[in-house]
C-alpha positions in Angstrom: 12.6 15.8 18.4 9.4 15.7 16.3 6.2 17.0 18.0 3.2 14.8 17.5 -0.1 16.6 17.5 -3.1 14.7 18.6 -6.1 14.6 16.3 -9.3 16.0 17.7 -12.5 14.1 17.4 -15.8 15.9 17.0 -19.3 15.1 18.2 -21.5 14.1 15.3 -23.8 17.1 16.1 -20.9 19.5 15.6 -20.4 18.0 12.1 -24.1 18.2 11.3 -24.2 21.8 12.5 -21.2 22.5 10.3 -22.9 21.1 7.2 -26.1 23.0 8.0 -24.0 26.2 8.4 -25.3 27.0 11.9 -22.2 26.6 14.1 -21.6 29.5 16.5 -18.5 31.5 15.4 -16.5 30.6 18.5 -16.8 26.9 17.8 -16.2 27.3 14.1 -13.0 29.2 14.7 -11.8 26.6 17.2 -11.9 23.9 14.5 -8.6 23.8 12.6 -8.7 25.1 9.1 -7.5 21.8 7.7 -10.4 19.9 9.3 -12.9 22.4 7.9 -11.3 22.1 4.5 -11.6 18.3 4.7 -15.3 18.6 5.7 -16.0 21.0 2.9 -14.4 18.7 0.3 -15.7 15.4 1.5 -18.0 13.7 -0.9 -21.0 13.4 1.4 -23.3 12.0 -1.3 -21.3 8.8 -1.1 -21.5 8.6 2.7 -23.6 6.0 4.5 -27.1 7.4 5.2 -27.1 10.1 2.6 -30.2 8.7 1.0 -32.0 9.0 4.3 -30.8 12.6 4.7 -32.2 13.4 1.2 -35.5 11.9 2.2 -35.6 14.1 5.3 -33.9 17.2 3.9 -36.9 19.4 4.6 -36.7 18.7 8.4 -32.9 19.5 8.4 -33.6 22.8 6.6 -36.2 23.6 9.3 -33.6 22.8 12.0 -31.2 25.1 10.2 -33.7 28.0 10.1 -34.6 27.6 13.8 -30.9 27.4 14.8 -30.1 30.6 12.8 -33.0 32.6 14.1 -32.7 33.5 17.8 -36.4 34.4 18.2 -37.4 31.1 16.6 -35.0 29.2 18.8 -36.3 30.8 22.0 -39.9 30.3 20.9 -39.2 26.6 20.3 -37.5 26.2 23.6 -40.6 27.7 25.3 -42.9 25.3 23.4 -40.8 22.3 24.5 -41.0 23.3 28.1 
């Protein structure tokens, strides 16, 4: 008997956080190594919307900094409330 493993699907925000290198360690380790390898080696510059990303890259870098800094994250949460 051959066991069939189901393929996980991931929320787009998980993939964005992966590319921005700001996924929490527990989520990162729960993603199979093969999936992470695929994401690392995917040619994202050919992906639909890449030009839009490049035009807004500064905003994504700001999000990355906020997500990686706990104090900035809590400060921004407070501002939004």
